[in-house]
N, C-alpha and C positions, 0 to 999 in steps of 0.2 A: 836474488830474485830472478825468475825467468824473464827472459825477453818477451816484449808484447809486440805482436805483428799484426797489421790490418791487411787483408786480402779481400778482393772484390770477386764474387762467383756470379756468373750469368744465369739467370732464371727467367722463366716465362713472365714474371712480374717486373722484370729489369734486374739490373746487377745489385747483389745484395752483399754488404760489407760484413765481414766477421774479424772481430777482434779476438786473437787467440794467444795463448800462453801455455807453456808448460807440455808435459808428455804423460802418456797414459791412458787411463779410460776416460773417454770423452764426457765432459759436463758442460750442457749447452744452456744458456741463460737468456731470457727474453725479458726486455725492459717494459715499463709502463709507458703511458701516455706522454708523461713530462720527463722522460728519461731518454737514454740512449746506451749504446754499448759502453760508454764511458761510465755510466751509472755504477758498473759492476767492477770498478777498479780494485776494491778491497777484496773481492774475490779472485779476479785475476792475479794479484800479488800473493795472495795467500794459498789458495787452493791449488794453484799450478805446481806447487811443490810435488804433488802426488798425482795430479789428474791433467788432461789436456782440456783447458778451460776455453770455451768458446762463447762470446758474447756477440749478438748479432745487432745491427742497426736494421730495424724494421724498414719495409719499403717507404720511401719519403724522409728518413731521417738519417742523420749523420752523413756517412760516405756512401749510403745506398741510394739508388735511383728513385725517382718517383714511381709510385705504382702505376704499371701500364694499364691503361682502360679506365682508371678511376672506380669510385665507389666500391672499394674492397670489402670482403667479409671475411670472418674469422678464419674460414677454411681456405681463403685465398692465401692469407698470410701463412697459414700453416703449410700449404704445398710449396710456396716459395722458400720457406725454411728448410724443408726436406730436400729440395733440389740444390739449394745452396750448400747443404751438408753432404750431399751426393758428390758435389763438384769438389769438395774439400777432403774427399776420401774419408769421410766419417761413416762407420757402419753403425753398431749398436752405440747407444748414449743414454745417460740420464739426463733428464729436462727439468729446469727451473722456470716457472713462469710467473712474473710479478705483475699484479694489476691488470693492465691490458694484456701483457704477456701470459697472464693466467687465464684470460679468455681464448687465447690462441693454443696455449699448450695442450689442453684436452682433445683439440682438434687433431694436432700432430700425432698424439697417443692414439687416436682412433684410426688415422689413415695409415700409421705404420706401428702397428702394435707389437710386432716382432723386433722392432729396433728399439722403441722407447722402453727402457728397462724400468726406471723407476721415475716417478713425477712428484714435484714439488709445486705447490700452488700458493703463492705469496701474496698476501694482502689484495685478495681478489674477490669477486662476487659471482654469484650464480647468473645474474643478468645485469646490464648495465643501463641501456637506454631506456627501460621501463621505470627505472627509479627516479630518474630526473633529466628528461630530454632537453628541457629548456637550458638547464646548467651548462650542457656541453656546448650549446648555441652561444652562450654568453662567454665560454672560455674561447671559442673560435673568434668572436667578436673582439676580445681582448688581444688576440695575437695579431689581428689584422689592424688594430688601433693603436697598440703600443710598440715603442721601440724594443729591441731585444733585450735590454738590461731591465726594463720596467716589466716586460712579460715574465722574464726569468724570476724577478722578485715577487711577483704576483703568484706565480705558480708554487715557488718555494714556501711562501707563507702557509699555503694549504697542505704542503706535503710535510714540512717539517717544524714549521713556526720560526719566527725571527730570532728566537733565542737559542735555537740549535746550533752547536759548534759547525755543522756542516751545511748552514744555511747558504753560505756563499757559494759553496761547491754545487749544491742543488740548483741554485738559481742560474749558475753560469752555464750548466749543462741544459736547462730548461731554455734559457735564453737563444741557444743555438738552434732550437727547432724551426725548420722551414714552415711557412704558412701553408704550402701545398701539401706537404706530408702531414701536417697537424690537422688539415680539413679531412684528408682521407682517414686518418686515424679516428677522428671524431665520428666520421660516418659508419665506421667498423664498430665502434663502441656503442652508437646509438641503435644498432642492429644485432648486438652481441646478447645472446640469450642461451645459456647452456643448461637449462633445466632438463632437456631430453638427453643430452650427451653425457652429463656427469655420472648418472647412474649406470652407464655402460663402460666406464672406465675400469679396466682389468689390472693396471699396473699398481703395486704398492705405491701409496700415496701419502705424502705429508703436507698439512695445510698449515701455513704460518700467518699469524696476525700481530700487529703491532698494537700494544695496549692502549697507546693515545691516537690510534688512527682515525681521523675524521672522514677520510676518503672512502676507505673500505672499514667501517668499524668491526671490531671483534664479533659481534652478533651477526653481521652479514657474511664475514669470512666462516664463521663457525657453519653457518648455512651451506656453504661449499663442502666442508668436512662431512656434514650429514648427508649430503647428497651422493658423496662418493663411496662405494662400498668397502668398508674396512678401513677407511682413511682414519689417520691420527691427526691431533690437532696441537699446536705449540704456540704460546704467546710470549713474544719478546717484550719484556718490561722496559720502560724509559725510552720508548720508541714510538714513532708516529707512522707515517706511510713508507719512509724509507728506512727500515730497519737495517737493511744491508749495509747502509752507509753510517747510520747513528750508532748502532750496537754490531758492528761486524764481527767481533769475537764471537758473540754469542750466536749470531745468525750463521756464521761459518761452522761453529760446533754442532749446531743443529742439523746442517747439511751433512757434515762428514759422519755424524753418527748414524743418521738414517741412510745415507747412501752406502755406507761400508757395512752394514748388517748382511 
């Protein structure tokens, strides 16, 4: 297994942490609202055999600084990502965006169309805040009122369910999310609407859904595939919102097959 290293890159949004492993063509992974770079451990461990795998902590999460200026938009996170990758010496790369990361990834593809070669959008939506704005407010209230362990368990119940073998892992990662970073990410998602940008995506695109996902149900994820010209759709069975952890072998096989074409 390749050694995993974490490095912080200075950007206009503050320092952004990148968790990296392996060598080869860069594969960049963007986590969701309830995750961090640690969410991608199965991909860092497995795919680094043939790729340089890079998972970020978005601003306000993990080892990254809080977003400078507050009230970030999807394009702001995309710009911070591209700057961090510049500082890490990354040129062209393939990009995977999961859930919230799937809202940011199309903007990175739009801002750097010659650098982003292939795009994978995982368990994500066309728009977020318009669907359930008060739901995001309730999640932020939970973060403010609950201790870390309680908040982690609450988020994991929605992401994978208590019966999932990775429930504890998902809960532990969610429990590490800082209130300040969560508040900024909530603001981003409440204003995330990619109805205009998805039809302009030029990169070959794969959209992945979890068959049992209640956060980004298959129908909502399929709407993303319908909006991106030429996108293909794949559904991971026996997986909810965190298919990359629940069914890593199938998830990684989908990535490898698509990205190696």
